[in-house]
C-alpha positions as MATLAB code, in Angstrom:
seq = 'MKSERSFPRAVVSAKGARWVEGGHPWIYESDVLLVDEAENGALVDAVSEKGKYLGTGFLSETSKIRVRLVSRNANDAFDEAFWRRRVRWAWDYRKTVMGSDVSACRLIFGEADGFPGLTVDRFEDLLVTQTLSVGMERLKPVLFPLLADVLRADGVEIRGIFERNDVILREREGLAQGKGWFPLPGAPAPESPVVEICENGVFYRVDIENGQKTGFFLDQKYNRRAVAQLAGDRRVLDCFTHTGSFALNAAKGGAAHVTAVDVSESAVAMARANAERNGLDGKMDFLCADVFDLLPKLEEAGGKPYDFIILDPPAFTKSRETASSAERGYKEINLRAMRLLPRGGYLATASCSHFMPAERFERMLRAAAYDARVELRQIEARQQSPDHPILWNVPETDYLKFYLFQIV';
ca = [
     -25.011  -32.317  -44.320;
     -27.921  -31.690  -42.726;
     -27.690  -27.506  -43.395;
     -26.833  -27.700  -46.623;
     -29.169  -30.424  -48.256;
     -32.461  -28.880  -50.005;
     -34.238  -31.982  -50.175;
     -36.855  -33.366  -47.234;
     -35.289  -36.216  -45.384;
     -36.775  -39.890  -44.582;
     -35.331  -41.476  -41.921;
     -33.923  -45.230  -42.615;
     -33.728  -47.772  -39.770;
     -30.871  -49.673  -38.745;
     -31.788  -52.836  -40.735;
     -32.873  -50.659  -43.648;
     -29.192  -48.528  -43.948;
     -27.453  -51.844  -44.095;
     -29.698  -53.026  -47.071;
     -29.029  -49.771  -48.922;
     -25.215  -49.891  -47.633;
     -25.014  -53.595  -49.118;
     -25.904  -51.537  -52.652;
     -29.488  -52.102  -53.144;
     -31.485  -49.270  -54.254;
     -35.181  -49.801  -52.922;
     -36.175  -48.987  -49.542;
     -39.023  -50.223  -48.014;
     -42.117  -49.110  -45.874;
     -41.512  -50.739  -43.279;
     -37.533  -49.778  -42.848;
     -38.636  -45.536  -43.141;
     -39.399  -44.359  -39.882;
     -39.956  -40.752  -40.526;
     -40.529  -38.811  -43.862;
     -40.240  -34.782  -43.804;
     -43.799  -33.214  -45.722;
     -42.367  -33.916  -49.304;
     -45.248  -34.366  -52.696;
     -45.384  -38.087  -53.873;
     -42.833  -38.789  -56.192;
     -40.509  -35.886  -54.947;
     -36.655  -36.587  -54.373;
     -36.005  -37.008  -50.861;
     -32.372  -37.967  -48.979;
     -32.613  -40.942  -47.010;
     -30.329  -40.512  -43.853;
     -29.497  -43.544  -41.224;
     -31.118  -42.968  -37.780;
     -27.860  -40.743  -37.052;
     -27.873  -38.616  -40.156;
     -25.464  -40.035  -42.473;
     -26.323  -39.170  -45.784;
     -27.176  -43.106  -47.537;
     -28.370  -41.952  -50.935;
     -31.280  -39.474  -52.553;
     -34.107  -40.789  -54.348;
     -37.865  -40.813  -55.048;
     -40.395  -41.160  -52.851;
     -43.622  -43.281  -53.070;
     -46.157  -42.938  -50.832;
     -48.492  -45.842  -51.973;
     -45.991  -48.526  -52.490;
     -43.840  -50.638  -50.558;
     -41.292  -49.411  -51.854;
     -40.912  -46.385  -50.218;
     -38.004  -44.833  -51.672;
     -35.992  -45.451  -54.930;
     -32.589  -44.311  -54.793;
     -31.069  -42.867  -58.313;
     -27.854  -41.588  -57.000;
     -25.223  -42.405  -53.539;
     -23.537  -39.272  -54.349;
     -24.531  -35.739  -52.111;
     -23.249  -33.671  -55.368;
     -25.359  -34.716  -57.711;
     -27.871  -31.785  -58.911;
     -30.804  -33.801  -60.555;
     -30.987  -31.233  -63.360;
     -31.815  -31.870  -66.623;
     -28.171  -32.243  -67.567;
     -27.832  -35.224  -64.559;
     -30.565  -36.611  -66.777;
     -29.313  -36.457  -70.006;
     -26.149  -37.723  -68.697;
     -27.737  -41.072  -67.201;
     -29.692  -41.168  -70.789;
     -26.551  -41.076  -72.757;
     -24.626  -43.427  -70.676;
     -27.577  -45.971  -71.065;
     -27.430  -45.342  -74.789;
     -23.733  -45.425  -74.873;
     -23.699  -48.503  -72.887;
     -26.164  -50.156  -75.557;
     -23.942  -49.300  -78.772;
     -20.788  -51.003  -76.794;
     -22.660  -53.992  -76.012;
     -25.140  -54.616  -78.747;
     -22.848  -53.379  -81.619;
     -25.219  -53.325  -84.954;
     -27.933  -54.847  -83.504;
     -28.735  -51.543  -81.829;
     -31.847  -51.075  -83.811;
     -33.829  -52.794  -81.581;
     -32.714  -53.119  -77.958;
     -33.883  -52.437  -74.716;
     -32.672  -49.028  -74.073;
     -33.209  -48.376  -70.273;
     -34.038  -51.145  -67.893;
     -34.764  -49.346  -64.627;
     -32.673  -49.500  -61.962;
     -29.783  -51.256  -63.987;
     -29.928  -47.872  -65.697;
     -30.572  -45.531  -62.681;
     -34.263  -45.098  -63.723;
     -35.939  -46.702  -61.228;
     -39.911  -47.990  -62.602;
     -38.746  -47.189  -66.366;
     -38.392  -49.210  -68.991;
     -37.592  -48.190  -72.715;
     -37.383  -50.092  -75.787;
     -36.102  -48.965  -79.148;
     -37.869  -50.260  -82.607;
     -35.836  -48.451  -85.254;
     -37.242  -45.062  -85.507;
     -39.629  -45.377  -82.339;
     -39.485  -45.582  -78.732;
     -41.740  -47.053  -76.240;
     -41.890  -46.475  -72.689;
     -43.532  -48.242  -69.899;
     -43.134  -46.305  -66.531;
     -44.024  -47.792  -63.385;
     -43.090  -45.636  -60.846;
     -44.414  -41.933  -59.752;
     -41.012  -40.507  -59.568;
     -40.530  -41.627  -63.194;
     -44.280  -39.968  -64.078;
     -43.364  -36.730  -62.991;
     -39.630  -36.762  -64.329;
     -41.424  -37.796  -68.141;
     -41.618  -34.163  -68.906;
     -38.258  -33.598  -68.937;
     -37.066  -37.217  -69.210;
     -38.858  -38.246  -72.780;
     -37.693  -35.023  -74.874;
     -33.828  -35.873  -73.573;
     -34.053  -39.264  -74.877;
     -34.924  -38.241  -78.442;
     -32.450  -35.556  -78.051;
     -30.058  -37.872  -77.014;
     -30.375  -40.241  -80.060;
     -30.774  -37.335  -82.795;
     -27.678  -36.261  -81.804;
     -26.104  -39.521  -81.962;
     -27.623  -39.598  -86.052;
     -30.367  -41.925  -84.864;
     -34.200  -40.028  -86.055;
     -36.679  -41.028  -83.179;
     -40.497  -40.762  -84.527;
     -42.614  -40.978  -82.147;
     -42.224  -42.216  -78.555;
     -45.359  -44.486  -77.414;
     -46.399  -45.202  -73.475;
     -47.474  -49.084  -72.484;
     -48.631  -48.140  -69.067;
     -51.743  -50.438  -69.740;
     -50.185  -52.247  -66.490;
     -52.242  -53.070  -62.997;
     -48.850  -52.586  -61.605;
     -49.276  -48.817  -61.885;
     -52.096  -49.016  -59.191;
     -49.587  -49.538  -56.546;
     -47.851  -46.204  -57.216;
     -51.561  -44.470  -57.045;
     -50.924  -44.115  -61.359;
     -53.631  -44.772  -63.481;
     -53.652  -47.363  -66.303;
     -53.284  -46.287  -70.235;
     -51.768  -45.682  -73.463;
     -50.822  -43.707  -76.382;
     -48.423  -41.300  -78.224;
     -46.054  -38.863  -75.587;
     -46.366  -35.164  -77.417;
     -42.845  -34.801  -78.657;
     -42.314  -30.994  -79.163;
     -42.194  -29.898  -82.556;
     -43.408  -33.437  -83.709;
     -46.425  -35.510  -84.838;
     -47.686  -38.158  -83.415;
     -46.822  -41.114  -85.763;
     -50.037  -42.534  -87.662;
     -49.666  -45.960  -86.610;
     -48.038  -48.196  -83.768;
     -46.749  -50.895  -86.458;
     -42.687  -50.763  -87.169;
     -40.824  -53.738  -88.679;
     -37.670  -54.145  -87.445;
     -34.914  -57.329  -88.606;
     -33.246  -59.340  -85.351;
     -30.928  -62.096  -85.880;
     -31.808  -61.694  -89.841;
     -35.405  -62.279  -89.405;
     -37.969  -59.751  -90.091;
     -41.064  -58.996  -87.807;
     -43.705  -56.724  -87.531;
     -44.074  -55.114  -84.053;
     -47.223  -53.736  -83.195;
     -46.293  -51.328  -79.884;
     -49.390  -50.611  -79.081;
     -51.406  -53.650  -79.083;
     -48.138  -56.444  -78.847;
     -47.482  -57.908  -75.375;
     -45.383  -55.974  -73.010;
     -44.086  -52.971  -74.817;
     -44.540  -55.472  -78.538;
     -41.546  -57.864  -78.510;
     -39.897  -59.900  -75.977;
     -35.882  -58.406  -76.746;
     -34.471  -60.265  -73.965;
     -34.295  -63.562  -75.680;
     -32.383  -62.265  -79.012;
     -29.005  -64.135  -78.806;
     -30.627  -66.668  -77.222;
     -32.651  -67.432  -80.664;
     -29.349  -67.137  -82.164;
     -28.134  -69.840  -80.425;
     -31.040  -72.010  -81.182;
     -31.002  -71.464  -84.813;
     -26.900  -72.650  -84.979;
     -28.515  -76.381  -83.416;
     -31.909  -76.821  -85.736;
     -30.020  -76.954  -89.006;
     -32.306  -80.484  -90.530;
     -33.811  -81.012  -87.155;
     -37.678  -81.475  -86.859;
     -38.651  -78.641  -84.507;
     -41.068  -78.114  -81.670;
     -41.620  -74.363  -80.212;
     -43.968  -74.332  -77.600;
     -45.290  -71.450  -76.246;
     -43.952  -69.874  -80.074;
     -46.030  -66.170  -79.144;
     -44.835  -64.243  -82.609;
     -42.972  -66.951  -83.663;
     -39.653  -65.645  -83.079;
     -37.677  -69.185  -81.855;
     -39.450  -71.251  -84.589;
     -38.492  -68.722  -87.101;
     -35.027  -68.694  -86.051;
     -34.625  -72.186  -86.004;
     -36.489  -72.522  -89.078;
     -33.890  -69.713  -90.901;
     -31.182  -72.077  -89.364;
     -31.965  -74.506  -91.518;
     -34.215  -76.903  -89.608;
     -36.000  -79.468  -91.478;
     -39.548  -78.501  -90.198;
     -40.616  -76.708  -87.855;
     -44.107  -76.640  -85.854;
     -44.873  -73.557  -83.824;
     -47.502  -74.033  -80.973;
     -49.770  -71.081  -79.211;
     -52.771  -71.128  -77.103;
     -53.527  -67.692  -78.409;
     -55.083  -67.168  -82.171;
     -54.133  -64.058  -82.749;
     -50.377  -65.229  -81.482;
     -50.577  -68.098  -84.225;
     -51.488  -65.302  -87.003;
     -48.953  -63.234  -86.154;
     -46.472  -65.760  -86.392;
     -47.763  -67.040  -89.461;
     -47.450  -63.629  -90.990;
     -43.714  -63.150  -89.892;
     -43.041  -66.556  -91.715;
     -44.298  -65.249  -94.528;
     -42.607  -62.591  -94.127;
     -39.523  -64.140  -94.471;
     -40.281  -66.695  -96.563;
     -40.042  -69.310  -94.729;
     -43.666  -70.704  -94.543;
     -42.966  -73.798  -96.722;
     -41.032  -75.780  -93.893;
     -43.161  -74.198  -90.828;
     -46.840  -75.199  -89.363;
     -48.594  -73.476  -87.076;
     -50.769  -74.813  -84.303;
     -53.276  -73.084  -81.669;
     -53.736  -75.509  -78.417;
     -52.668  -75.571  -74.791;
     -49.068  -76.536  -74.436;
     -50.240  -78.298  -71.480;
     -52.839  -80.452  -73.218;
     -50.889  -81.203  -76.519;
     -47.400  -82.474  -75.113;
     -49.271  -85.228  -73.161;
     -51.311  -85.861  -76.443;
     -48.215  -85.948  -78.182;
     -46.668  -88.782  -75.631;
     -49.694  -91.036  -75.585;
     -49.534  -90.992  -79.753;
     -46.466  -92.680  -79.497;
     -43.121  -92.065  -81.819;
     -40.854  -89.412  -81.125;
     -42.019  -86.785  -83.888;
     -39.923  -84.137  -82.793;
     -35.802  -84.270  -82.009;
     -35.477  -80.574  -80.944;
     -38.017  -79.129  -78.593;
     -38.319  -75.454  -77.201;
     -40.175  -74.302  -74.281;
     -40.377  -70.705  -73.633;
     -43.306  -70.268  -71.787;
     -44.355  -67.415  -70.284;
     -43.868  -65.968  -66.630;
     -45.281  -68.813  -64.672;
     -45.292  -67.007  -61.506;
     -44.705  -63.456  -60.200;
     -45.072  -63.319  -56.534;
     -43.106  -65.950  -53.909;
     -46.647  -67.336  -53.030;
     -46.717  -68.865  -56.307;
     -43.241  -70.262  -57.197;
     -44.563  -73.432  -55.703;
     -47.493  -73.897  -58.275;
     -45.418  -71.976  -60.786;
     -42.389  -74.859  -60.056;
     -44.832  -77.735  -60.904;
     -46.030  -76.240  -64.101;
     -42.193  -76.189  -65.164;
     -41.467  -79.511  -64.354;
     -45.076  -80.928  -66.201;
     -43.659  -79.011  -69.712;
     -39.885  -80.164  -69.222;
     -40.478  -83.842  -68.082;
     -43.168  -84.171  -71.049;
     -40.663  -82.828  -73.214;
     -37.955  -85.122  -72.073;
     -40.050  -88.041  -72.506;
     -40.874  -86.956  -76.407;
     -37.423  -86.482  -77.194;
     -35.197  -89.124  -78.698;
     -31.771  -90.193  -77.495;
     -29.562  -87.680  -79.216;
     -32.201  -84.815  -79.049;
     -31.948  -81.210  -77.973;
     -34.215  -79.044  -75.801;
     -34.250  -75.757  -74.996;
     -35.876  -74.569  -71.695;
     -36.137  -71.282  -70.190;
     -38.138  -69.238  -67.364;
     -38.442  -65.763  -67.180;
     -39.573  -65.187  -63.733;
     -37.580  -63.571  -61.229;
     -38.784  -65.549  -58.484;
     -37.970  -69.073  -60.142;
     -34.270  -68.605  -59.444;
     -31.299  -70.534  -61.188;
     -31.243  -73.075  -58.102;
     -34.733  -73.747  -58.025;
     -35.159  -74.116  -61.724;
     -32.064  -76.483  -62.094;
     -33.219  -78.471  -59.393;
     -36.755  -78.957  -60.873;
     -34.628  -79.783  -64.409;
     -32.950  -82.580  -62.546;
     -35.897  -83.827  -61.272;
     -37.708  -83.761  -64.122;
     -34.670  -85.181  -65.577;
     -34.318  -88.311  -63.259;
     -38.386  -88.971  -63.719;
     -38.026  -89.324  -67.495;
     -35.036  -91.331  -67.045;
     -32.665  -89.540  -68.758;
     -29.601  -87.689  -68.783;
     -29.179  -83.932  -69.553;
     -25.885  -82.829  -71.078;
     -25.806  -79.383  -70.668;
     -24.103  -77.740  -73.636;
     -25.211  -73.665  -72.396;
     -26.766  -71.824  -69.889;
     -27.265  -68.644  -71.248;
     -29.185  -65.534  -69.796;
     -30.548  -62.298  -71.105;
     -29.196  -59.988  -74.028;
     -26.872  -57.602  -72.631;
     -29.286  -54.747  -73.305;
     -30.936  -56.120  -69.760;
     -27.957  -55.782  -67.713;
     -27.946  -57.721  -64.930;
     -26.643  -56.233  -61.282;
     -25.514  -58.336  -59.221;
     -26.504  -56.244  -56.424;
     -29.817  -55.971  -57.316;
     -31.218  -59.589  -57.927;
     -34.302  -58.591  -59.525;
     -32.148  -57.608  -62.501;
     -31.583  -61.160  -62.912;
     -34.428  -63.070  -64.361;
     -33.773  -65.011  -67.453;
     -32.786  -68.602  -67.400;
     -31.998  -70.359  -70.714;
     -30.755  -73.481  -71.143;
     -29.699  -75.808  -74.042;
     -29.284  -79.816  -73.332;
     -28.710  -82.723  -75.443;
     -30.977  -85.744  -73.945;
     -28.785  -88.965  -73.327;
];
């Protein structure tokens, strides 16, 4: 095998080899014993101390994740045909699992699709990318035109690809931050980064240049639909509303009235504009407030003004070191919501942090219910939509927890 391979080698410790053979595609700096001379971001063969081939992946000289595997097949050539096939597989999967919802979906979800460190979202005829590994950064000139080609070959016209690389995580890879249109061959950059999408029958204007992350949170698509099914004739409080997606689904689902709350004035303005676009502003009101301040005030005021509360906060923790303080934050808002709701009321609650695993989140919910002197009747436990597939051998792909309860 050594004489036939043309890639530099990264020799992996016995511990690291066991980790890789267990199915995880990441090889950490501490488990790499030796690396042949190679450019940062180049493909290298990962081998055990005895020379056994473990896989081929991108080298990252500055990251704690030193090698990100893209294949365990020694026969793969990693040419244009290889990457085109990978893109085609990802697109075919989305068409299968999303059906008619494929017009606004996550097209590539990093390691779950064999593209470590790359996110690609589709919003109608625009693609938005976020590149967080140096290997994917080097591959862009080949890969991004392929994305457009594969979709166009299937009758989906793509006007442009916008890069949202304005994230600090790129610095761990030695990459600069920035954002802008990727120059597609033969295609001028679109004039506007704003596009309209329709999800669950609700229309949204998505600003892919200035919106959070890639412009819109697609992973809660079907969880929002589940909320709509419970919202009929209810008085709904949607906390951390962002662009109003849960609130709008509740209003469209027949809620008697919906109050949408966010600490960001721009988010509230966007939520209000989305309500007007959908003709739902007559049954909604909007409040710019900190949820951590609002819920105690509502509790102090007495009464039960809402019978359905939705808690969809941003990630309270992005590391194991802050998980305990994040748990306290989750418990605070869930405890307050449980106290505010009447018996028979409904609670939707979520966490989008991988570092708050389901077991810990559920333990927090039990403690909050005990302190609130209520019981939780579980309706559903849900996760991210299937365009964000979960690999069981890569726990990092399993991050979204979403629960629907009745308070009894």
